[in-house]
C-alpha positions as CSV (number, residue, x, y, z in Angstrom):
1,M,244.2,-131.0,-94.3
2,Q,242.9,-133.2,-91.5
3,L,241.8,-136.8,-92.0
4,K,239.6,-138.7,-89.5
5,F,241.0,-142.0,-88.5
6,Y,239.9,-144.9,-86.2
7,T,241.6,-147.9,-84.7
8,L,239.9,-151.2,-84.0
9,D,241.0,-154.5,-82.5
10,V,239.9,-157.3,-84.9
11,F,239.2,-161.0,-84.3
12,T,238.4,-160.4,-80.7
13,E,235.4,-159.5,-78.5
14,T,237.5,-157.6,-75.9
15,R,239.6,-154.5,-76.1
16,F,243.4,-154.8,-76.4
17,G,243.2,-158.3,-77.8
18,G,243.1,-159.4,-81.5
19,N,244.9,-157.6,-84.3
20,P,245.0,-153.8,-84.2
21,L,243.8,-152.0,-87.4
22,G,244.0,-148.4,-88.5
23,V,241.3,-147.0,-90.8
24,V,241.8,-143.6,-92.4
25,M,238.6,-142.0,-93.8
26,N,238.1,-139.8,-96.9
27,A,241.5,-140.7,-98.3
28,D,240.7,-140.0,-102.0
29,A,243.3,-137.2,-102.4
30,L,246.1,-139.2,-100.9
31,P,248.8,-140.5,-103.2
32,A,250.0,-144.1,-102.6
33,G,253.4,-142.9,-101.3
34,L,251.7,-140.9,-98.6
35,M,249.4,-143.8,-97.7
36,Q,252.5,-145.9,-97.2
37,D,254.1,-143.2,-95.1
38,I,251.0,-143.1,-92.8
39,A,250.9,-146.9,-92.5
40,R,254.6,-146.9,-91.6
41,E,253.9,-144.1,-89.0
42,L,250.9,-146.0,-87.4
43,N,253.1,-149.2,-87.5
44,L,250.1,-151.6,-87.3
45,S,249.9,-154.9,-89.2
46,E,247.6,-153.1,-91.7
47,T,246.2,-149.7,-92.2
48,V,243.1,-149.2,-94.5
49,F,242.5,-146.0,-96.6
50,V,238.8,-145.5,-97.4
51,Q,237.9,-143.8,-100.6
52,K,234.7,-143.2,-102.6
53,A,233.4,-146.3,-104.4
54,Q,233.9,-146.5,-108.1
55,N,230.8,-148.7,-108.5
56,P,227.6,-147.1,-107.2
57,A,226.5,-150.4,-105.7
58,A,229.6,-150.6,-103.5
59,S,230.0,-149.0,-100.1
60,A,233.6,-147.8,-100.4
61,R,236.9,-148.4,-102.2
62,V,239.7,-149.4,-99.8
63,R,243.5,-149.7,-100.1
64,I,245.4,-151.8,-97.6
65,F,248.9,-151.2,-96.5
66,T,251.3,-152.9,-94.1
67,P,254.2,-150.8,-92.8
68,A,256.2,-151.8,-95.9
69,I,253.9,-152.9,-98.8
70,E,250.4,-152.6,-100.3
71,L,248.3,-155.7,-100.3
72,P,245.5,-156.6,-102.7
73,F,243.4,-158.2,-100.0
74,A,243.6,-159.0,-96.3
75,G,241.2,-160.5,-93.8
76,H,241.4,-158.4,-90.7
77,P,241.2,-155.1,-92.6
78,T,238.1,-156.4,-94.4
79,I,236.4,-157.5,-91.1
80,G,237.4,-154.3,-89.2
81,T,236.5,-151.8,-92.0
82,G,233.2,-153.6,-92.7
83,I,232.2,-153.3,-89.0
84,L,233.3,-149.7,-88.7
85,L,231.4,-148.5,-91.8
86,A,228.3,-150.4,-90.7
87,Q,228.5,-148.7,-87.3
88,L,229.0,-145.2,-88.8
89,R,226.1,-145.8,-91.1
90,A,223.8,-147.3,-88.5
91,G,223.6,-144.3,-86.2
92,D,221.4,-145.9,-83.5
93,L,223.5,-148.7,-81.9
94,A,220.9,-149.4,-79.3
95,A,218.9,-151.6,-81.7
96,N,219.6,-155.0,-83.3
97,Q,220.8,-154.4,-86.9
98,E,222.1,-156.3,-89.8
99,A,224.2,-154.6,-92.5
100,L,225.8,-155.4,-95.8
101,V,229.0,-153.5,-96.7
102,V,230.6,-154.0,-100.1
103,L,234.3,-153.1,-100.2
104,E,236.1,-152.5,-103.5
105,E,239.6,-154.0,-102.9
106,A,242.3,-154.5,-105.4
107,I,241.4,-158.2,-105.6
108,G,237.7,-157.3,-106.4
109,A,234.5,-156.5,-104.6
110,V,234.1,-158.2,-101.2
111,R,230.7,-158.4,-99.5
112,V,230.8,-158.2,-95.7
113,G,227.8,-159.1,-93.6
114,V,227.8,-157.3,-90.3
115,R,225.7,-158.1,-87.2
116,L,225.3,-155.3,-84.6
117,R,223.8,-156.2,-81.2
118,P,223.6,-153.8,-78.2
119,G,226.1,-154.6,-75.5
120,K,228.0,-157.1,-77.7
121,A,231.0,-156.8,-79.9
122,P,230.0,-156.4,-83.6
123,H,230.5,-159.5,-85.7
124,A,231.2,-159.7,-89.4
125,E,231.9,-162.4,-92.0
126,F,232.8,-162.4,-95.7
127,D,233.2,-164.9,-98.5
128,A,236.8,-165.0,-99.7
129,P,236.9,-163.2,-103.1
130,K,239.3,-165.8,-104.4
131,L,239.4,-169.5,-103.6
132,P,242.6,-171.0,-102.3
133,E,245.0,-172.4,-104.9
134,P,248.5,-173.8,-104.7
135,A,251.2,-171.1,-104.9
136,G,254.4,-173.0,-105.6
137,E,256.7,-175.3,-103.7
138,A,257.5,-174.7,-100.0
139,P,261.1,-174.9,-98.9
140,G,262.3,-178.2,-97.4
141,S,262.0,-179.0,-93.7
142,E,265.6,-178.4,-93.0
143,R,265.6,-174.9,-94.5
144,L,262.3,-174.1,-92.8
145,A,263.6,-175.3,-89.4
146,A,266.8,-173.2,-89.7
147,A,264.8,-170.1,-90.6
148,L,262.4,-170.7,-87.7
149,G,264.8,-171.8,-85.0
150,L,263.3,-175.3,-84.8
151,S,264.6,-178.8,-85.5
152,P,263.6,-180.6,-88.7
153,S,261.8,-183.2,-86.7
154,E,259.4,-180.6,-85.4
155,I,258.2,-179.7,-88.9
156,G,255.1,-181.6,-89.9
157,F,252.6,-183.8,-88.1
158,A,250.4,-186.7,-89.3
159,N,250.3,-186.3,-93.1
160,H,250.6,-182.5,-93.0
161,R,253.7,-181.2,-94.8
162,P,254.9,-177.6,-95.7
163,T,253.0,-176.1,-98.6
164,Q,252.4,-172.8,-100.3
165,W,248.8,-171.5,-100.9
166,S,247.2,-168.3,-101.9
167,A,243.7,-166.8,-101.7
168,G,244.9,-163.5,-103.0
169,V,248.1,-163.3,-101.1
170,P,250.6,-166.2,-101.0
171,F,251.6,-167.8,-97.7
172,T,254.0,-170.6,-96.8
173,F,252.1,-173.0,-94.5
174,V,254.3,-174.8,-92.0
175,P,252.8,-177.6,-89.8
176,V,254.5,-177.8,-86.4
177,A,254.4,-180.9,-84.3
178,S,253.4,-179.3,-80.9
179,M,252.5,-176.2,-78.9
180,A,255.9,-176.3,-77.2
181,A,257.6,-176.1,-80.6
182,I,255.4,-173.4,-82.1
183,A,256.0,-171.3,-79.0
184,R,259.8,-171.5,-79.5
185,A,259.6,-170.5,-83.2
186,E,261.3,-167.2,-84.1
187,I,262.7,-165.4,-87.1
188,V,266.3,-166.4,-87.6
189,S,267.5,-163.6,-89.8
190,T,270.7,-165.3,-91.0
191,H,268.6,-168.1,-92.6
192,W,265.4,-166.3,-93.4
193,A,266.3,-164.8,-96.8
194,S,267.7,-168.1,-98.1
195,A,264.5,-169.9,-97.2
196,F,261.9,-167.4,-98.3
197,G,263.6,-164.8,-100.6
198,G,261.2,-161.9,-101.3
199,S,258.6,-160.3,-99.0
200,R,255.5,-162.0,-100.5
201,A,257.1,-165.5,-100.3
202,G,258.2,-164.7,-96.8
203,M,254.7,-164.6,-95.3
204,V,255.0,-167.7,-93.2
205,Y,252.0,-169.3,-91.3
206,L,252.8,-171.9,-88.6
207,Y,250.0,-174.1,-87.3
208,T,249.6,-177.0,-85.0
209,R,246.6,-179.1,-83.9
210,E,247.5,-178.6,-80.2
211,T,245.5,-175.6,-78.9
212,V,245.0,-173.5,-75.8
213,H,241.2,-173.7,-76.0
214,T,239.4,-177.0,-76.5
215,T,236.9,-175.3,-78.9
216,S,239.8,-174.3,-81.3
217,S,240.8,-176.6,-84.1
218,F,244.3,-175.1,-84.8
219,H,246.8,-172.8,-83.0
220,A,248.7,-170.5,-85.4
221,R,251.4,-167.9,-85.7
222,M,252.4,-165.7,-88.7
223,F,255.7,-164.0,-89.5
224,A,256.2,-161.6,-92.4
225,P,259.3,-159.5,-91.8
226,G,259.6,-158.6,-95.5
227,A,256.2,-156.9,-95.3
228,G,257.1,-155.0,-92.1
229,I,255.3,-157.4,-89.8
230,V,257.5,-159.2,-87.4
231,E,254.5,-161.2,-86.1
232,D,250.8,-160.9,-86.8
233,P,248.2,-161.4,-84.1
234,A,245.5,-162.6,-86.5
235,T,245.7,-163.2,-90.2
236,G,242.4,-163.6,-92.0
237,G,243.9,-163.7,-95.5
238,A,246.1,-166.6,-94.4
239,A,243.0,-168.3,-92.8
240,A,241.2,-168.1,-96.1
241,A,244.1,-169.8,-97.9
242,F,244.4,-172.3,-95.1
243,A,241.1,-173.8,-96.1
244,G,243.0,-175.3,-99.1
245,V,245.6,-176.8,-96.7
246,V,242.9,-178.4,-94.5
247,N,241.0,-179.7,-97.4
248,E,244.1,-181.2,-99.1
249,F,245.5,-183.0,-96.1
250,D,242.4,-183.9,-94.0
251,Q,240.5,-185.4,-96.9
252,L,237.1,-184.0,-95.8
253,P,233.8,-185.3,-97.1
254,A,231.4,-183.2,-99.1
255,G,229.5,-180.7,-97.0
256,T,230.1,-177.6,-94.9
257,H,233.0,-177.6,-92.5
258,K,233.9,-175.0,-89.7
259,R,237.2,-174.6,-88.0
260,Y,238.2,-172.1,-85.3
261,I,241.8,-170.8,-85.4
262,E,243.4,-169.3,-82.4
263,Q,246.4,-166.9,-83.0
264,G,248.3,-164.1,-81.2
265,F,248.6,-165.9,-77.8
266,E,252.4,-165.7,-77.8
267,M,252.1,-161.9,-78.4
268,G,249.6,-161.4,-75.5
269,R,246.9,-160.5,-78.1
270,P,244.6,-163.6,-78.2
271,S,242.6,-163.8,-81.4
272,L,239.9,-166.1,-82.8
273,I,239.1,-166.6,-86.5
274,A,236.1,-168.5,-87.7
275,L,236.9,-170.4,-90.9
276,S,234.0,-172.0,-92.8
277,F,234.2,-173.7,-96.2
278,E,232.0,-175.8,-98.5
279,V,233.4,-179.0,-100.0
280,A,231.7,-180.3,-103.1
281,A,232.0,-183.7,-104.7
282,R,235.6,-185.0,-105.3
283,G,237.0,-182.7,-102.7
284,K,236.6,-179.4,-104.6
285,L,236.3,-176.3,-102.5
286,E,233.3,-174.2,-103.5
287,T,233.2,-171.4,-100.9
288,V,235.4,-170.1,-98.1
289,R,234.1,-167.8,-95.4
290,I,236.0,-165.8,-92.7
291,G,234.3,-164.5,-89.6
292,G,235.2,-162.6,-86.5
293,S,234.4,-159.8,-84.1
294,A,236.0,-156.3,-83.7
295,V,235.8,-153.5,-81.1
296,R,236.5,-149.8,-81.7
297,I,239.5,-148.5,-79.6
298,S,240.2,-144.9,-80.6
299,E,239.6,-142.1,-83.1
300,G,241.3,-138.9,-84.0
301,E,242.7,-136.8,-86.8
302,I,245.8,-137.0,-88.9
303,E,247.3,-133.7,-90.0
304,I,248.4,-133.9,-93.7
């Protein structure tokens, strides 16, 4: 059996930037174990397996795998798969088109709005299927610093302190004082397990207000060795949960807020994630939206 697959670079408008994604089509007959094997073989941050939708109103059912585990939801697979399915459905890419792609993910149905413009990278955005919520206590600054190769004084800035949040997948959010410090951060294996334990708790998102581009609001890095991801060039699922962090510490007024997050620069894969969120009265988050572009890189067939 041969299965068609594509690769895309997500959260970028140019080839060979952003976060690479694998998308395997017509994967209904594949058992989960084989999906995991294929994801491990492709060795990208995530690989998506597209299946027939269970709800006639949806476009497709998708399952998302890192090289080590299956995820109920992730941002760059949602953006990339939405754009790919919209392109395959559109046919004529020489015309301006808008498309709605509904993806059945383990977390629930995710509606992805796609904008196709001739000569430009396709752009997509989606509302987070689950609003951010606290996900436990973060390790202390000394343990975090030891696991990340930093000093405790470099953990935190202003009133930001380490926290754990989830919008479907939990992350430990670590504010870092400067660009110089975040660039030095690394996985210190001898201290990592004692700080983070299991793979899900070990998805660690570092952020600082110092940025490469003046139009960016935050500069970020993400490590998840327990999920088979040494470092991720762009993490949309973390950005969705990050809305909870920003809302908690920055004490924003009611209204719509937009932040651009740059990531992947230390890896040579610059990425840009658009984070928008609506704050209601008394600081309550009402909606969170993730946006970004993607470009198709390759296609081929996998022999099963």
